[in-house]
N, C-alpha and C positions, 0 to 999 in steps of 0.2 A: 692385169688382175690375175692373181694366181688362183688355183682351184680352191673353192671355199668349202669348208666342212660346216655342217649345220651348227649353229650356236645360239643358245638360248640367252637373251638378256633379261629374263624375267627376274633373275636374282638381284639386278641393279636397282634396288629401291633407293629413294632419295637419301635414306640413312647410310646405305652402303656407299654411294657415291660421295657424300660428305666425308664419311670416315676415311675413304681411300685417299682422298686429296689431303686431308688434314694429317694423315700419317706420314706424308713425305714432305710437307712444307711447314714452314714455322709461323704459321698464322691460323686463325680460326675463320670459318665461313658463317655468314649470317643466316643460313637455313634456306636461302633461295636455291631451288633446283628447278630449272626451266628446261623441259625437254625440247630440242630443236628437231625439225624435220630431217631425217637422214635415214634412207632405206638400207644402207650397208652397215655402217657403224652405229654407235649410240653417242649423242653429243648433247651436253647439258650447259645451260648457262648458269653460272654461279656468281656469288659476289662475297668478298672478304668482309669481315666485320668492320673494316675500315672503309668500305665502300668500293673497293677496286673490283671492276667487272672481269670475270673470267670465263673461259670455256674449257670444259673437260671433254676429251674425246676418248671413248672406250672402243678399241679396235675389235671387230668381229673375229672370234676365234677361228683360226685355220685359214684366214684369208691371206695374211702376210706373215712372214717369219720375222722374228725380232731383228735380225740383221737388215731385212728389207725395209722395216719401219725406220730404223736408225739411218739408213741411207736417205730417206726422205728428210729426216731431221737435219742430216748434215748438209743436204742441199739448201734447205732453208736457212741454216746457219751461214753458209757461204754467201748466199743472196743478201742476207741482212748485213753482213760484214762489209759488202760492197754497196751498201745504201740502195739496193733494190727493194722497193716497197712490198714486203711479205709480212706474214705474221709467223714468227719463229716460235717454237715451244719453249716454256720456261724451264730453266734448269734448277735443280735442287742445290744444296750446299756443296755437294760433291761433284757437280757439273753433269749429272745424269738428266736426261730428258724423257726417258721412257721407263715406266714403272709397272709393276706387276702385283696383283692382288689375287688371293684365292678365296673363294666363297664356298661355303659348304652347301652341298645339294642334299636334300632330304630324299629318303627312298621314295621312288615313284614319281618324283617331281619331274615335269617336263615343261618346256616353254610352250605357250599357246600360240606363238606367232612365228617362231624361228625354226621349229624342228619339223622334219617331214612327217606327214600323217602316217600312222601305223608303226612309228618307231618305238622300240622297247623303251619303258620307262627307265630313267637313270638310277643306277644303284647309288647307295650313300657314298659320298665321296666329296670331291672338291671340283670347282670349275675355275679355270685360271683366265683372267683378263689383263691384257696390256692396255695402258692408257697413258695420255700425255695431257699437260695443262697448258693452255694458251691464254695470253691477254686477249680480251674481247675487243674487236675493232669493228665499229659500225661503218655503214656507208650506204650509198644509193646506187641502184643499177645504173650502168652507163650504156645509153643508147647512142651509137655513133650516127650522126646525121651530116654535119658539115664535113669538108675535106680535112679540117684540122683534127676532128675527132678520130678519123681513120689513122691519120698520121701518129696521134698519141698512142692508139692502140699497137701500132707497129713498133713504136718506140720502146714501150714497156717490154714487149717480147724480145726485142733486140737486146735491151739491157739484161734481161733474164739469161738469154743464151750466150752472151759474152762471158758470163760467169759459168754457166752450165757446162761449157766446153772444157773447162779446166780440170774436171775430175771425172771419174767413171762411176757407175752404179751397177756392179755386176750381179747383184741380187734382185734387181728390178726386171720388169718385163722387157723383152727385146721386141720392138715393133717390126716383126717380119712376117711376110704373107704366109709362109708354110708353118712356121713355128708358133705364130700367134693366131691368125685367122684359121689356118688349117686345123689347129688343135681345138679351137672352139667349135668349128663345124663338126669335127669328128665327135666331140663330146655330145653334141645335140643329136647326132645319129645313133651313137653308141648307147645312150640312155634312153632311146626311144621317145625323145621329146618331139621330133618331127612326126607328124601324123603318118601312119604307115602308107597310105595312099599317095603321100607326097614325097617320101623319103628319097626315091631314086631320082626325081626331078630336081630336088634341092641339092643332092649331091653332084648332079651333073652341072647345074648352074655354078655352084661354088668352085668345083674343080676346074672348069673351063675358064672361069675368071682368074683364078689363081695362077694358071699356067701363063696367062698373059701379064699378070701383075708382077710376078716373081722377078723377071729379068729387068724390070724397071728399077728395082731396088739395088741392083749389083753396082758396087762402087760408090754408092751414096754415102757421104760422111754421116756418121751417127753420134749423138751425145745425149746427155740428160736433158729431159723435157718435163714440162708441166704434165702433159699427157691429156688433159681434159680442159684445154684453154678456150672455153667458149665465154661469151660475154656475162653469163651469169656468174662466172668465177673472177670477175673483175669489178671491183667496186670503185666508186667515185667519192672520195672524201673531201668535202668542200674546204678549201684552203691548204690542202695538202696534195691532191692529185689522185692518180689511180693506184689501186692496191690489188695485188694478185692474192687469191685465196684458194684453199682446198687443193693441196697437192697429193691427195690421197691416191691418184692414178698416176703418180709420176712413173716415167718409163724411159727407156733409151731408144732413140729413133731419129729420123730425119727432122731438120728444123721446120720444115713446112707443116708438120703435125700441129704445131702450136700457132699456126696462122690460119689454116683453111677453116677451122671451126668458127672463126670470127666473121667469115664471109656471109653475106645475106642470101646467097644463091649459088648455083653451080658456077664453076669458075668461068665458063664461057659468057655468063650473064653478069659477072661481077668483076670484069677486068679493071674498071675504074677504082673500086674499092681495094682490089689486090694491089694495085700499083701504089696507092696511097699507103697501104700497109707497109710494103716493101721500102718505100721512101723512108718512112719512119724507122723501120728495122735497120737499114743500112747506115743510119747515122751512128750506130754502135757496132755493127758487125756485118761483114759481107754476106750476101745471099746468093747461092748458086741457082740461077734461073731455071735449070734443067728439072729442078725439084717440083716445078709447077705441074709437070705432067703426072705427079703422084697424087695430086689432090682428089680426083674423082676415084681412083683406086683406094685411096684412104677412106673415102666416104663409104664405099662398098665394104671395106674391112670393118669400119665402125658399126655398120648395120648388122653384121654377123656378131660382133662383140655385143651389141645391145641385146640381141636375141639370147645369147648365152647368159648374159647378166640377168635378164628377165627369167630365164629358165631356172636359175638357181634360186629364185625366190618363189617358184610356183606353188610351193607347199605352204608358204607363209599364210597365216590367217588373213592378214590385212590384203594380201595379194589376191587370193581367191575371191574375197569379197568385192574387190574393186575391178577385177578383170576376170569375170566368170567365163568368158569365151576364149580366153587366151589359150592357144594350143590346140583348138579344134581344127577340123579339116578346112572350114572356110578361112580360118586365121592363115594357115599355111599356104593355101592357094594364093591369098593376097600378098603374103610376105615374099614368096617365090617370084611373083610377078613384079614386085618392087625391086627385087635383086636383079632380076633380068633386065629391067628397065635401066637400073643404074649401071649395069655392066656395059650398056651401049654407049656410055660416055668415055669409054677407054678402049 
């Protein structure tokens, strides 16, 4: 995830969403605009007047560059071309999959949910949004229980990585302890998010962990990844099989990143599930077993990432209402203890 600028989505009324899609595609919509739960972007369920279900995804301004989003789209296209089950964006008549609209902002207008408290009202002008259109694919969540279920999960990740390794994504995040996790930790400290009484201890825990983690990444092969490959992003479609969704956090990193999030517990307590995942994975691509030692460090790194991701939403109206105690001293005391406990696994 790149640094996100505050961006209001208040201008995205149902009328604007409908008009944006109809401006780039040769069909009309039937007026259905169903907002989906999405904390980062804005996602809407639509339907053409011929009954085709669609999903429009409007990207949060400032989060990803146009080039970075197009790398996500190219990855999806590569996977679809190789029959890996994903949902690739629809292209217009010229082959484009990413579209831009400008919406006029009235003087003094501000977003109630997405802009920091105390920010100056926006002058009259325009706000630009990038969006993509996808076919809507339903499915049920997939809960792995039997050995064959874990094998299937490993297999779909192996199929994805067999394609992923064929190209690079230089505009996406590089999953590196210092460049990624260190940058997030620095952001939390620099912006005063960590409570003042906890800042020194937080910095000590993070820096100590990163000193031990960084050497583990040396020489590890890196390639394109889903990036957020937990079971919530894998659907089971009866009669078809598993479907990978939500590549918004696509990144470059070690293969094990797309496997460890599927595990039910720490790696020491989930050896059986891990072996089944790898058995399925290696039907399609070799896996270097030394990467297993990265699992618990990666869990630590994700904890920092999650804190930074939450911090960037701390001024949102919905966030303040749902997490009123987020960021107070008691919160950071617990988070630091959790980080310290996780660091004991490596």
